[in-house]
C-alpha positions in Angstrom: -14.1 -2.7 -5.8 -10.5 -2.7 -6.9 -7.9 -4.7 -5.0 -6.6 -3.2 -1.8 -3.1 -4.1 -0.6 -1.0 -3.4 2.4 2.6 -3.8 1.4 5.4 -4.4 3.9 9.0 -3.4 3.1 10.0 -6.9 1.8 7.3 -6.7 -0.8 7.5 -3.0 -1.7 11.3 -3.3 -2.2 10.5 -5.4 -5.3 9.0 -2.4 -7.0 12.3 -0.6 -6.8 15.0 -3.2 -6.9 14.9 -6.2 -9.3 14.6 -9.5 -7.5 12.3 -12.5 -7.4 8.7 -11.3 -7.5 9.5 -7.8 -8.9 7.5 -8.2 -12.1 4.4 -9.3 -10.2 4.7 -6.4 -7.6 5.4 -3.8 -10.3 2.2 -4.9 -12.2 0.0 -5.2 -9.1 1.0 -1.8 -7.7 1.2 0.1 -11.0 -1.2 3.1 -10.8 -3.1 1.8 -13.9 -3.9 -1.5 -12.1 -6.5 0.4 -10.1 -5.3 -1.1 -6.8 -5.0 0.9 -3.6 -1.8 0.4 -1.7 -1.3 1.2 1.9 2.1 1.3 3.7 3.0 2.2 7.3 5.2 5.3 7.5 8.3 3.5 8.8 8.4 1.5 5.5 9.9 4.6 3.7 12.9 4.6 6.1 13.3 0.8 5.9 13.3 0.9 2.1 15.7 3.7 1.8 18.0 1.8 4.2 17.7 -1.4 2.2 18.4 0.3 -1.1 21.4 2.2 0.3 22.8 -0.9 2.0 22.6 -2.8 -1.3 24.4 0.1 -3.0 27.2 0.1 -0.4 27.4 -3.7 -0.7 27.8 -3.4 -4.4 24.8 -5.4 -5.4 23.2 -2.5 -7.2 24.9 0.4 -8.9 24.9 3.9 -7.5 22.8 5.2 -10.4 20.2 2.4 -9.9 20.1 3.1 -6.2 19.7 6.8 -6.8 16.9 6.1 -9.3 15.2 3.7 -6.8 15.3 6.2 -3.9 14.0 9.0 -6.1 11.2 6.9 -7.5 10.2 5.9 -3.9 10.1 9.5 -2.8 8.0 10.4 -5.8 5.6 7.5 -5.1 5.2 8.2 -1.4 2.8 11.1 -1.7 1.3 10.2 -5.1 0.7 6.5 -5.0 0.5 5.2 -1.5 -1.8 5.7 1.4 0.4 6.1 4.4 -0.5 4.9 7.9 1.0 7.1 10.6 2.5 5.6 13.7 0.1 6.2 16.6 0.1 5.2 20.2 -2.7 2.7 19.4 -0.6 1.2 16.5 2.4 0.8 18.7 0.4 -0.8 21.5 -1.1 -3.2 19.0 2.4 -4.0 17.6 3.7 -4.7 21.1 0.8 -7.1 21.7 1.5 -8.8 18.4 5.2 -9.2 19.2 4.2 -11.0 22.4 1.7 -13.2 20.7 3.8 -14.2 17.7 7.4 -13.5 18.6 7.8 -11.1 15.7 10.7 -8.7 15.2 9.7 -5.1 16.1 9.1 -3.6 12.7 7.4 -6.7 11.5 4.9 -6.3 14.3 4.4 -2.7 13.3 3.7 -3.8 9.7 1.2 -6.4 10.9 -0.5 -4.0 13.3 -0.9 -1.4 10.5 -2.2 -4.1 8.1 -4.8 -5.2 10.7 -5.8 -1.6 11.2 -6.4 -1.0 7.5 -8.2 -4.4 7.2 -10.5 -3.5 10.1 -11.4 -0.1 8.5 -12.4 -1.9 5.3 -14.3 -4.8 6.8 -16.2 -2.5 9.2 -17.6 -0.7 6.1 -18.7 -4.0 4.6 -15.8 -4.2 2.1 -13.8 -7.4 1.5 -10.6 -8.1 3.4 -7.4 -6.4 2.2 -4.4 -8.4 1.1 -1.0 -8.2 2.9 1.9 -8.3 0.5 4.9 -9.7 2.2 7.9 -11.8 1.4 8.6 -12.4 5.1 7.5 -16.0 5.9 7.4 -15.4 9.7 5.3 -12.3 9.2 3.0 -14.1 6.8 2.4 -16.9 9.3 1.5 -14.4 12.0 -0.8 -12.5 9.6 -2.7 -15.6 8.6 -3.1 -16.5 12.2 -4.6 -13.0 12.7 -7.1 -13.6 9.9 -5.5 -11.6 7.1 -5.2 -12.6 3.5 -1.6 -12.8 2.5 0.2 -12.9 -0.9 3.9 -13.6 -1.0 5.3 -12.1 -4.2 8.1 -14.7 -4.2 5.5 -17.4 -4.8 3.4 -15.7 -7.5 4.2 -16.7 -11.0 
């Protein structure tokens, strides 16, 4: 079975804006890699916000920002499996916030990653891998039994 990833915003942003770990993320998530990539729906909003804030802050050009936003919108329906926000997901995220002291959307990311992982392991498949550059989230994910790859540390 091909690699299955759940990408949080900090990791997915590396596909659209050049930073540490971008080359690895771009290769790992490229459609020809054969990998399956899940994201939670709110990631699209977070990523558009991050790109736009960088543009307004002058760290990326308006044309690069526009290209990044357009690429994300194209990839959303074609290349990612999107986890919708459900009552069960929100309840799980609230519990994870209490357990690990996570920020709100980090808890949503972790709850969604756990949901996907549970679906795969219940069918006898290997655990998925959470891709995240957020150290706090990564510590919580490992404590919850998830496999984690931080693109900032892959060379």
